[in-house]
Structure formats: structure tokens, C-alpha cells
C-alpha positions as CSV (number, residue, x, y, z in Angstrom):
1,M,-136.0,76.6,79.8
2,A,-139.6,76.2,81.1
3,E,-141.0,77.7,78.0
4,L,-139.0,75.3,75.8
5,Q,-140.2,72.4,77.9
6,Q,-143.9,73.6,77.7
7,L,-143.6,73.9,73.9
8,Q,-142.1,70.5,73.6
9,E,-144.5,68.8,75.9
10,F,-147.8,70.7,75.4
11,E,-148.1,73.3,72.7
12,I,-146.7,71.4,69.7
13,P,-148.4,68.0,70.5
14,T,-151.7,69.9,70.9
15,G,-151.4,71.6,67.6
16,R,-150.6,68.3,65.9
17,E,-153.7,66.6,67.4
18,A,-155.8,69.6,66.3
19,L,-154.6,69.1,62.7
20,R,-155.4,65.4,62.8
21,G,-159.0,66.2,64.2
22,N,-159.6,68.8,61.5
23,H,-158.5,66.2,58.9
24,S,-161.3,63.8,60.0
25,A,-163.8,66.7,60.3
26,L,-163.1,67.9,56.8
27,L,-163.7,64.4,55.4
28,R,-167.1,64.3,57.1
29,V,-167.9,67.8,55.8
30,A,-166.9,66.7,52.3
31,D,-169.3,63.7,52.4
32,Y,-172.1,65.9,53.7
33,C,-171.7,68.5,51.0
34,E,-171.6,65.8,48.3
35,D,-174.8,64.1,49.5
36,N,-176.5,67.5,50.0
37,Y,-175.6,68.6,46.4
38,V,-176.9,65.4,45.0
39,Q,-180.2,65.3,46.9
40,A,-181.0,69.1,46.9
41,T,-183.5,70.4,44.3
42,D,-181.9,73.8,44.4
43,K,-178.4,73.1,43.1
44,R,-177.3,76.7,43.4
45,K,-178.1,77.0,47.1
46,A,-176.3,73.7,47.7
47,L,-173.2,74.9,45.9
48,E,-173.1,78.2,47.9
49,E,-173.4,76.2,51.1
50,T,-170.6,73.9,50.0
51,M,-168.4,76.9,49.2
52,A,-169.1,78.4,52.6
53,F,-168.0,75.1,54.3
54,T,-164.8,75.0,52.2
55,T,-163.8,78.6,53.1
56,Q,-164.3,77.9,56.8
57,A,-162.4,74.7,56.6
58,L,-159.5,76.4,54.8
59,A,-159.3,79.2,57.3
60,S,-159.4,76.7,60.2
61,V,-156.6,74.6,58.7
62,A,-154.5,77.7,57.9
63,Y,-154.8,79.0,61.4
64,Q,-153.8,75.7,63.0
65,V,-150.8,75.3,60.6
66,G,-149.6,78.8,61.3
67,N,-150.0,78.3,65.1
68,L,-148.0,75.0,64.9
69,A,-145.3,76.6,62.7
70,G,-144.9,79.5,65.1
71,H,-144.5,77.2,68.1
72,T,-142.0,75.1,66.1
73,L,-139.8,78.2,65.2
74,R,-140.0,79.4,68.8
75,M,-138.8,76.0,70.0
76,L,-135.9,76.1,67.5
77,D,-134.9,79.6,68.7
78,L,-134.9,78.4,72.3
79,Q,-132.9,75.3,71.4
80,G,-130.3,77.5,69.6
81,A,-130.0,79.8,72.6
82,A,-129.6,76.8,74.8
83,L,-126.9,75.4,72.6
84,R,-125.1,78.8,72.6
85,Q,-125.2,78.8,76.4
86,V,-123.8,75.3,76.5
87,E,-121.1,76.3,74.1
88,A,-120.2,79.2,76.3
89,R,-120.1,77.0,79.4
90,V,-117.9,74.5,77.6
91,S,-115.4,77.3,76.5
92,T,-115.4,78.7,80.0
93,L,-114.7,75.2,81.4
94,G,-111.9,74.8,78.8
95,Q,-110.3,78.2,79.9
96,M,-110.6,77.1,83.5
97,V,-108.9,73.8,82.7
98,N,-106.1,75.6,80.8
99,M,-105.7,78.1,83.7
100,H,-105.5,75.2,86.1
101,M,-102.9,73.4,84.0
102,E,-100.8,76.5,83.8
103,K,-101.0,77.0,87.5
104,V,-99.9,73.4,88.0
105,A,-97.1,73.8,85.5
106,R,-95.9,77.0,87.2
107,R,-96.1,75.3,90.6
108,E,-93.9,72.5,89.2
109,I,-91.4,74.9,87.7
110,G,-91.3,76.7,91.0
111,T,-90.5,73.5,92.8
112,L,-87.7,72.8,90.3
113,A,-86.3,76.3,90.7
114,T,-86.2,76.4,94.5
115,V,-82.8,76.2,96.1
116,Q,-82.2,72.8,97.5
117,R,-80.4,72.9,100.7
118,L,-78.2,69.9,101.0
119,P,-77.3,68.6,104.4
120,P,-73.9,70.0,105.6
121,G,-71.2,67.4,105.3
122,Q,-67.4,67.1,104.9
123,K,-66.7,67.4,101.2
124,V,-62.9,67.0,101.1
125,I,-61.4,64.1,103.0
126,A,-57.8,64.5,103.9
127,P,-55.6,61.5,103.1
128,E,-54.7,59.4,106.1
129,N,-51.0,59.0,105.1
130,L,-49.3,61.9,103.4
131,P,-46.5,61.1,101.0
132,P,-43.1,62.1,102.3
133,L,-41.6,65.2,100.9
134,T,-38.4,64.9,98.9
135,P,-35.7,67.0,100.4
136,Y,-34.3,69.8,98.3
137,C,-31.1,69.1,96.6
138,R,-29.3,71.7,94.3
139,R,-28.0,70.2,91.1
140,P,-25.8,72.0,88.6
141,L,-27.4,73.1,85.3
142,N,-26.5,71.1,82.2
143,F,-26.4,73.5,79.3
144,G,-25.7,70.8,76.7
145,C,-28.7,68.5,77.4
146,L,-30.6,69.9,74.4
147,D,-27.8,69.8,71.9
148,D,-29.0,66.7,70.1
149,I,-32.6,68.0,69.8
150,G,-33.7,69.8,66.6
151,H,-31.7,70.9,63.6
152,G,-28.3,72.0,64.8
153,I,-25.9,74.3,62.9
154,K,-22.2,73.5,63.0
155,D,-20.0,76.4,63.9
156,L,-17.3,76.9,61.2
157,S,-15.7,80.1,62.6
158,T,-12.7,78.2,64.1
159,Q,-12.1,76.2,60.8
160,L,-12.3,79.4,58.7
161,S,-9.8,81.2,61.0
162,R,-7.4,78.2,60.7
163,T,-7.5,78.0,56.9
164,G,-7.1,81.7,56.4
165,T,-10.4,82.2,54.5
166,L,-11.6,85.7,54.5
167,S,-14.8,86.0,56.5
168,R,-17.7,88.1,55.4
169,K,-17.2,90.5,58.3
170,S,-13.5,91.0,57.6
171,I,-14.0,92.5,54.1
172,K,-14.3,96.3,54.3
173,A,-15.3,98.7,51.6
174,P,-12.4,100.4,49.8
175,A,-11.6,103.9,50.9
176,T,-10.2,105.0,47.4
177,P,-10.2,103.3,44.0
178,A,-6.4,102.8,44.2
179,S,-6.2,101.2,47.7
180,A,-8.4,98.3,48.8
181,T,-8.1,97.1,52.4
182,L,-8.6,93.4,53.1
183,G,-8.5,92.5,56.8
184,R,-5.8,90.0,57.6
185,P,-4.3,90.7,61.0
186,P,-1.7,87.8,61.4
187,R,1.1,89.6,59.4
188,I,1.6,92.6,57.2
189,P,4.1,92.0,54.3
190,E,5.6,94.7,52.3
191,P,3.4,96.2,49.5
192,V,4.1,95.1,45.9
193,H,3.6,97.6,43.0
194,L,3.8,97.4,39.3
195,P,6.3,99.4,37.2
196,V,5.1,102.8,36.0
197,V,5.4,103.9,32.4
198,P,6.1,107.5,31.6
199,D,3.3,109.9,30.9
200,G,1.7,109.8,27.4
201,R,2.5,106.1,26.7
202,L,-0.6,104.5,28.2
203,S,-4.2,105.2,27.2
204,A,-7.1,105.5,29.6
205,A,-8.1,101.9,29.0
206,S,-4.6,100.6,29.8
207,S,-4.3,102.8,32.9
208,A,-7.6,101.3,34.2
209,F,-6.4,97.8,33.4
210,S,-3.1,98.5,35.3
211,L,-5.0,99.8,38.3
212,A,-7.3,96.7,38.3
213,S,-4.2,94.4,38.0
214,A,-2.6,96.2,40.9
215,G,-5.7,95.8,43.1
216,S,-5.9,92.1,42.3
217,A,-2.2,91.6,43.0
218,E,-2.6,93.3,46.4
219,G,-5.6,91.0,47.2
220,V,-3.7,87.9,46.3
221,G,-0.5,88.9,48.1
222,G,-2.5,89.9,51.2
223,A,-0.7,93.3,51.7
224,P,-3.3,95.8,53.0
225,T,-2.7,99.5,53.1
226,P,-3.1,101.0,56.6
227,K,-6.0,103.4,57.0
228,G,-5.2,107.1,56.8
229,Q,-2.0,106.5,54.7
230,A,-1.5,106.9,51.0
231,A,0.0,104.3,48.7
232,P,3.8,104.6,48.6
233,P,5.4,105.9,45.4
234,A,6.4,103.4,42.7
235,P,10.1,102.7,42.2
236,P,11.8,104.3,39.2
237,L,11.8,102.5,35.9
238,P,15.1,100.5,35.4
239,S,17.1,100.4,32.2
240,S,15.7,97.0,31.4
241,L,12.0,96.6,30.9
242,D,11.7,93.6,33.2
243,P,9.7,94.2,36.4
244,P,11.4,94.0,39.8
245,P,11.3,90.6,41.6
246,P,8.7,90.3,44.4
247,P,9.9,90.5,48.0
248,A,10.7,87.3,49.8
249,A,8.0,88.0,52.4
250,V,5.2,87.3,50.0
251,E,4.0,83.7,50.0
252,V,1.8,83.6,46.9
253,F,2.1,86.2,44.1
254,Q,1.3,86.0,40.4
255,R,3.7,87.5,37.9
256,P,2.5,91.0,36.9
257,P,2.1,91.7,33.2
258,T,5.1,93.1,31.4
259,L,5.3,96.5,29.8
260,E,4.8,95.0,26.3
261,E,1.5,93.4,27.4
262,L,0.3,96.7,29.0
263,S,1.5,99.1,26.4
264,P,-1.1,100.1,23.7
265,P,-0.4,100.4,20.0
266,P,1.6,103.4,18.8
267,P,-0.2,106.8,18.6
268,D,0.0,107.0,14.9
269,E,-2.0,103.7,14.6
270,E,-4.8,104.8,16.8
271,L,-8.3,104.6,15.4
272,P,-10.1,107.8,14.5
273,L,-12.9,109.0,16.7
274,P,-16.5,108.1,15.8
275,L,-17.2,111.8,15.0
276,D,-14.6,111.7,12.2
277,L,-16.3,108.8,10.3
278,P,-18.1,109.8,7.1
279,P,-21.9,109.7,7.2
280,P,-23.4,106.6,5.6
281,P,-24.8,106.9,2.1
282,P,-28.6,107.5,1.9
283,L,-30.7,104.4,1.4
284,D,-32.5,104.1,-1.8
285,G,-36.1,103.0,-1.8
286,D,-35.4,100.4,-4.5
287,E,-32.7,98.7,-2.3
288,L,-35.0,98.2,0.7
289,G,-37.1,95.7,-1.3
290,L,-40.5,97.2,-0.2
291,P,-43.5,96.1,-2.2
292,P,-44.9,98.8,-4.5
293,P,-48.0,100.7,-3.2
294,P,-51.4,99.6,-4.4
295,P,-52.8,101.3,-7.5
296,G,-54.3,104.7,-6.8
297,F,-51.8,105.7,-4.0
298,G,-49.1,107.3,-6.1
299,P,-48.1,110.9,-6.0
300,D,-50.5,111.7,-8.8
301,E,-54.2,111.0,-8.0
302,P,-56.3,109.3,-10.8
303,S,-59.0,111.3,-12.5
304,W,-61.8,109.4,-10.8
305,V,-60.7,110.3,-7.2
306,P,-63.1,113.0,-5.9
307,A,-61.9,116.3,-4.5
308,S,-63.1,115.4,-0.9
309,Y,-63.6,112.0,0.7
310,L,-63.3,110.4,4.1
311,E,-60.6,107.8,3.5
312,K,-59.3,105.3,1.0
313,V,-60.0,101.6,1.6
314,V,-58.8,98.4,-0.1
315,T,-61.3,95.6,-0.8
316,L,-60.6,92.2,0.8
317,Y,-63.1,90.1,-1.1
318,P,-64.8,90.4,-4.5
319,Y,-68.4,91.6,-4.5
320,T,-71.1,91.6,-7.2
321,S,-73.7,94.3,-7.1
322,Q,-77.2,93.2,-6.2
323,K,-78.9,96.5,-7.2
324,D,-78.3,99.2,-9.7
325,N,-76.9,101.7,-7.1
326,E,-74.2,99.3,-5.8
327,L,-70.6,98.8,-6.7
328,S,-69.0,95.7,-8.1
329,F,-65.4,95.2,-7.4
330,S,-62.7,92.5,-7.2
331,E,-60.1,91.9,-4.5
332,G,-57.6,94.7,-4.0
333,T,-59.7,97.4,-5.5
334,V,-59.1,101.0,-4.1
335,I,-62.3,102.8,-3.2
336,C,-62.6,106.4,-1.8
337,V,-65.3,106.4,0.9
338,T,-67.5,109.5,0.8
339,R,-70.1,108.6,3.4
340,R,-70.7,105.9,6.1
341,Y,-74.1,104.7,7.3
342,S,-75.1,103.2,10.6
343,D,-76.3,99.9,9.1
344,G,-72.7,99.1,8.0
345,W,-72.9,100.2,4.4
346,C,-70.7,102.8,2.8
347,E,-70.9,105.1,-0.2
348,G,-67.8,105.6,-2.3
349,V,-66.1,106.2,-5.6
350,S,-63.9,103.7,-7.5
351,S,-62.5,103.4,-10.9
352,E,-65.7,101.6,-11.9
353,G,-68.1,104.3,-10.8
354,T,-70.0,105.5,-7.7
355,G,-72.3,103.5,-5.5
356,F,-72.9,101.6,-2.3
357,F,-70.8,98.7,-0.9
358,P,-70.7,96.7,2.3
359,G,-68.3,98.1,4.9
360,N,-67.1,94.6,6.1
361,Y,-65.6,93.9,2.7
362,V,-62.9,96.5,2.9
363,E,-60.1,97.6,5.3
364,P,-58.4,101.0,5.7
365,S,-55.3,101.5,3.7
366,C,-52.0,102.1,5.4
């Protein structure tokens, strides 16, 4: 710092004053050399003397300028170092300020995080006058208080039992095809049976029908067969073909079908079995009305069909050849494809000749 102060206050001002003094001295030397050269008889000697003064003056000026420049650079270096020191001090002060602020912040956070001890005091204050307690009184439960809430379902079990409608639970699966049990406990009337025709008079279909009619009659009359007992035998066939009257215990009973209704046609009028029917006559191709096949698909191949080919195709659209090696054809022409190419073109033979044709103009024949 003392060196910088000495340069600023002494060295640099002295160098500047020396340059100003040399400037005035050089002006006087120049005037002297000019007068000496004009008045001298020996011009060459005067010129050499002038050159010597010039060289000395230049050396003196160069030395003084170099000395002043060195002092100036030294002053700039010292000032840069001083600035760097000031910058370091400022940064240090900034760090110290930040540290101080962080300490203050931590101290404040610590004060906020400390447990605050409140003065002890009574938190809950008991009421002065307690409400009187209601004495216990037992009340009977009312199970119908919620009957009017929500979507209720009416119980129809009593009504069904009154009207005699069969409930879903009272129907039991039949033990045998001939006897079906329908639960009806109020009373058990006597069973009702249909008359029996001698063997060989009823076919399988009429027998099944009679069994179904008997089952339906039992269901309507309400006469169940007890479990574990077989159906009683039918009464013998009387001389007249009329069925026996129903017993008086049955309330509702439909008249069973008569023997004439149940008996099938005579045996001699029975239809023959399907195996005895004669086979149908063979169908003729002309009667089917099918369209004739396209030309070239008959049993005899035309002469232009090659010995080996990929398939036969039928043209969909007419095409006119654009080159000499292409085929020209009309709609419905038959072509035998001999080769296919990846670009979509095909090579084939038709009645017109051999050549190339586009593959999207044809479709395979059936």
C-alpha cells in the first residue's frame, strides 16, 4: 500500500515533469542546431554535431518514457491486487452476514419449537346443577312399529289354503309315469280309472294318450295315490262300450273319452313303414334348371387348352392388348393360367392365343 502511494504521489508525477522539461530542452537544442548549421562554414561538421544532439535527445526521451510506463504498470498491478483484496473482504463479509442471518433464523426456529409450559389451571368445569336422571321404566316391545315402513309384501298363504290352490311346495315329482301324486290333505276320494281295451287293439300312440288322459283326470279329480302302493287294477270291460259313471265323492270330473275316440283305425288300414316306401326317382340335370357351364368346361377339352396349367379363369371385363405379347378378350372368356407374376400380371392361353393379361380382370372359375 505504501508503494502504491509512493508511485501515485512521487514517482509518476516526477516522470511527467521530467518529460515536460525534456520537451522544452529539445526545443532549445533544435534552435541551436539550426542556427549553428546556418552560420557554420563547415556544414558537414555542423551536421554531425546536430546528429549527435538528436541521438542523445532521443535516448533521453525514450528512457524517461520507459521509466514512466513502468511506474504506471506497477501502479495498475498494485491497484488490481488492492481491488482483489477488497473483493475478498466483501465476500467474507457477505458470508459472515449470511452466517449471522442463519444463526438468527435457527434461534427463532428454536424459540418456536420450544415447549411452552402453560400455567396449570382447571380445564373442565363441572356444571353447577346436574340434570335429574330419568328413572328406569320397562316398556314392552312393539314388534309392529315398523310395519308401515318400506315396501311390504302381503302374505297370501292363508288365502291360498282357503281357495284350495296348490302351492308350489305341495307339488311332488311323480314316482312312476303311471301315478302322479298331488298333495291335497283335506280328503282322499276314491280313484277314477278309464276302461281298458283288450290287448292288440290300441297302438303305442293311443296307449300313451290314454295314460296322459288318466293322469290329467287324476289331477282334476284330486285323487292321489298313496306312496308305496301301486295303482289298483281297472274294472272289467262291460258288455256296453259306455264308460262307468264317476263316483259320487268326486266334486269336479271331466267325462273321459269313449272307446271310439281312443281306438285307432283298423290294422288293415295302417300306413306302411317308412322303410317300405319306394326310393325317389333320380333327379335329372335338365329338371333342376341349372345354367349351362361356360364354354371350355365341358367333358371334352378344346384343342387350345394346354396339357398343364395352373387354373382356369373367367374374364370379368373386356380388355384390349396394349402390346404385341398381350391377350385381347371380351367379357366371359375362358383363359388357362400357366404362370403368375408378383406384379399382378398373368400368362395364359385362350382361344385367341397365348399372352399376358392383368390378373384383376379375371376371377377363378367354380
